[in-house]
N, C-alpha and C positions, 0 to 999 in steps of 0.2 A: 461657250457654245456658239457655233456659227449658223446663220440662216441666210438663204438667198431668196430674193423676191424679184419677180419679173413684172414690169409694167411701164407705162409711159410717165416720164418725168413731168410733173405738173407745170414746170416753168418753161421747158423747151418743147414738149410734145414728143420728144424722141423716146423710143423704147430703150430701157436700160435694165441691166441686172444690178440690183443693189444688194450688197453683202453686209450683214450685221455680224460683228464679232464682239461678243460680250455685250456691253452697254452702248457701243458706238457704231456709227456707220463706217465700215472699213473700206468699202469700194463702191464706186458707181461707174459702170462700164456700158457704153452704147452697144446694142445688139441689132441685128438686122435679119432679113430672110424669114424663115419659118417661125423663129422665136418671136420676131416682131409682130407677125401676123397673129400669132396665138394670143398676144397680150394687147391687141389694139383697143380693147374695151376696158382695160385695167389701168388705173391711175395710181401713182405713188405720190403722196402729198404729205406735208408736215401736219402734225397734230394741231388741233384748233385751240384757240385761247378765248375764253368767254369771260368778259369783265363784268357781267351782270347775271348772277345766279342766286335766286332766292331759295331754291330747293330743287329736288329732283328725285324721281323714283320712289315717291312716298315719304321722303324726309324733308322737313321744313326747317330751314335755318333760322326762322323767326318764331318758332313755337314757344309757348310759355315754358314748357319743360324740354330742354335740349341738352344733349350730352355730347362729349367729344366723339363718341361712336357715331352719332348722327352725321356729324361733319365728314367723318371718314367714309360713311356709307354714300354720301353725296359724291365725294371724290371718285369713288369706284363706279358708281352708277353712271357718272358722266362719260366714262370710257365708251359706253354704248352710243353716245352722241358724238364721238370723235374728239372729245375735249379732254386734253391732258393737263391743261393749266387753266386756272380760273380765279375770279375774285368772288368769294362768298359775299353776298350782298345783304347787309343788315338794314332793315327798314324802320320807319317811324313807329315808335311805341313808347311805353313808359320807360324811364331810365333803367329801372331794375331789370326789365326784360331785355333791353338792348345790351346791358352789361353782361347778362348771362350768355347771350348769343356770342358776343365778342370773346368772352372768356373761353367758351366752348371751342371756337375756332383756334384760339391760341393754344389751348391744351391739346387739341387734335394734332396741331403741327409739332408739338413737343413729343407726343406719344406715338405718332404714326409717320414713318418715313415717306410713304407714298403721298400723304396729305401735305407734309412739309414741303415736298418737292412741287406739288401741284398748285398750292396757294401762292399766287404772286403778290397778294395783298388783299386787304378787305376793302370793299366798296360800301361806304355808308350813304344810303339814299334816304335823306331825311335825318332828323325830324324838322330840319330848318327849311321848310318849304311853304308854299302858299296855302293859306287856309281856305281859299275860295273853292267852291264846287267846280269841278272840271279840272283845273290845274292840280288840285289835291289828289285826283285819281282815287285809288282804293285805300289811301292812307287814312287812318282814323283821325278825325278832326280834333278830338280831345287831347291828342298827344302832339299835335303840330305846334311848334314854338319858334321864337326868334333865335338866332345864333347865340351861343353862350360858350365862350372860350374855356372857362373853368370846367363846365360840363363836358366839353369835348375832350379836354385833357384827361378827365376821369375815364372816358371811353377809350382813349388811346392807351392809357395805362392797362385797362382791362384786356385790351387786344395785344398787349405786349409789344406795342409799337407797330403793329401790322396794318393799321389803316393807311391805305395808299391813295384812296380816292373818296371824295365827298361830293355828293350832288345836293345842291341847294337852290333857293330862289333869291336872286340878287336884290330884289326890291325890299326885303325885310330890313327892319332897323338893325344897324350894325353889320350888315352883310358884307359891305365892301371892305371894311377893316378886317373882318373875319377871313375873307378870301386872301387878303394880303398876308395874314399870319399863316394860313394853310400853305400858301405858295412858298413862303420863306422856310417852311418845314419840309419842302419837297413833295407835298401832297397835291395830286392832280385834282383840280376843281372842275366839276361838271355843273352846268346850268340845266335845271329841270324842275318840273312841277312848279312852274313860275307864272306870274302874271305881270311881268316887268314891262316897262316902256323902253323906248329906244335909248334914252340917255342912261338908264339903269343897266341895260345890257352892255352898252359901250363902256361904262365905268367898271363893270365886272371884268370885262376882257382886259382893260387897262390894269386892273389889280392882279390879274394872273389867271383868270378862268380860261380853260383850254378846250372844253368840249361841251356840246349840247347832248344831254343824256336822253336816250330814246326820243329823238326829235320827232315832233308831230303827235306824241302821246303825252298824257298828263296835261291836257290843254282844254280850253273852253270848247263847247260844242259849236258855238257861233262866235265869230270874231269880226271886227271891222275889216272891210275889204283891204284897206291899207291906210296908215301903217298898222302892223301888228307884230307880235314877238316871233312869229314864224319867219316872216320876211327878214326881220332884223338878224336873226341867227343864221339864216341861209346866206345872207349877203356878207356876213362877217368872215373875212379871210383868216382871222385869228382863232376861229372856233372850228374844231373838228365836229363830227356828228356821229353818234351811234344810232343805229336803226334796228328795229325788230322785223326781220323779213319772213314773217309767218303767213302773210296774206290776210290776216285778221286785224292786226294793229294798224297797218297802213295798206291801202290799196296798191296794187302793182304800179299804177301810173304815178302815185305819189313817191314811191321808192325810186322810180326811174328819174323823176324830176329832182328829188333830193340829191341823188347820186351825180346828176349832171351839174348841179350847183356846187357841190363840195368836191367832186372828183374822187378818184379811187384812193389817192394818197391821204385824204382827210376823212375817210369814212370807215366805220367799224361796225361789223355785224355782231349783234348780241342776241341772246335768247330771251333774257328777262324771265327765265323759267321759274315756275313755282313747283311745289311738291308734287302736283299732279302730272308733271311732264314725265313721260316714260310709263305711265299707267294706262290701263285699258279705258275706253269710254265708260262714263257712268256718273253717278252723283257722289260727291265727296263733301266732307266738312273741312273747311279751311279757315283757321283763325276764328272759329265761332260762327262762320257763315257757311251755308250750303252752296256749293258750286257744281255746275254741270261741265263735264269734259265731253265735248261732242265727238262723233266719229271723224269730223274734219279737223280735230285737234284744237278746237277753240275752247277756252275756259271762260265761263260766264257765271255771274251770280244767278242762282237757280230762279227760273221763271222771268228773267229780265234779259234785255239785250246788252247789258253792261259787262265789259271785260273784267275778269278778276285775275289777270296774270296771263302767262303764256305757257303752253305745253310744247314749245318748239325744241326739237333736237337741233343743235347748231349745224350739224352736218346736212340736215334737210334745208336749213336756211341758205347754205351754199348753193344747193340745187335751185332753190326758189329764186335767189337773186340773179342767177344766170338766166332762168326762164323769164323773170319779170323785166329785166333790163337789157339782156343781150350781151352782157359782159362775158369775157372768156373765163375759163377755170382759173387761170393764173391770177387774174384780178380778183376773183371771188375769194380765193385762198389768201391773197394779200390782205383783204379786208377782215378775214376771220382768223388769221393766224399770225400775220406779221405786224400789221398796224397796231393791234392791241399792245404788243410788246414795245413798239416805238412810243406809244402814248405813255407807258409806264417807265420810260427812260432806258430801255434796252438799246444801247448803241450798236449791238451786234444782231439786231432783229432779223437781218437777212441771212444770217449764217447758222441757221438751225436745221439746215437740210443739205449739209455738205460733208465730205469725208472728214472724219475726226469728230464730228458733232455727236451729241447724244442721239441714240436711235429712237426718236420719237416720231412716228409716222403712221399714216393711214393707208390702207389699201381700199380704193374705191372702185366700184364696177359701174360702168355706164350701160344703161338700157338702150339697145340700138333703135328701138321704136319710139322712145320718148326723150332720149338723151338725158334722162334724170340719173342721178348718181345714188348708189346705195353703198353702205359701209360693210365691207367684208371683214376687215381686221383693224384693230387698234393695237399698236405696239408702243409701249412706254418704257423708256430706259432699257431697250433691248428685249423686253419681255412681252409676249403676246398676252394681252389683258382682256381682249374682247374678240370673239370670232362669231360671225353671223351663222346661225344654224342653217343646215342644208335645207333648201326649200323655203326659207324665211325671206320675205321681201320687205324692205323698208318702205 
């Protein structure tokens, strides 16, 4: 089945007609005149890649009772956020619960073709993180522990070898040796939820750590002016940075500063979405705690100012980072679609929006009054999997 789409190519800004034949992009041709004018507010971009997803649309990947179907539901719910590939993120908890979550992801990949294609690997965030208040974030203190290679191997077995990224604190006993082992296995190491000093961060990078996970979050409320672990990570050329561009986790000025320090090529946009993402505002129960999802899309522990995860749709994060920092659409898409693939080792990360590539793309519409982007369509493997309802505005 063939499908034609008209819009502006995200990388060139030129209006093109893109033809999909079956599962692939068959043709991309430049058009002009009336056709170009009709499509001046429509953008064609690659689908997004989110390397930090804890849940979405009411499904929690870290629930006590989780099934492969829950994982598949997250996969399909993410299409409404413009995300076609992601890393299910398994967070700090008792070993039995973490094993259940890992097994559920692995089984979902075996049982459902869409999930198998979508999951680029599992991101394990914790339990090997700082026990200190602030850096620990919302992770439960009683389950935080030092790195344990034997335990990790059990988790990798449960995941059927799908753990591709681990976020940890490098100051913990045995962490540097643990990083070296992970790196030797081809696993990306992220530094996050840490209280490390300059030497510990430098040692972690020397051992193979590659990225600062949601830089600026999972940190003390008050830090020494300098030195501190934010400056150390920002200054380190060997570390990429992921950021949560929802306007709640980091103020726009901080995002702009981080981006200037790291540059477009070493920055990744993530949602860090929890189960409440994609749900209407209200009060919900999340892992035994009541949380409020505000009309502004902020998730907080009920009755407190403390964040309890994110409700960000990554496609909205693309609009936000353009608004916050002034980057162009091409650079925003690079941070949300191409850089995550590069981090995970895809040497062809720039070749996912060319003739012959799988037809994984988004149709975005620009609001002429605000320049914000809304998602009209998500196409995955040549199939229309999400279409915005008429009159519905993101």
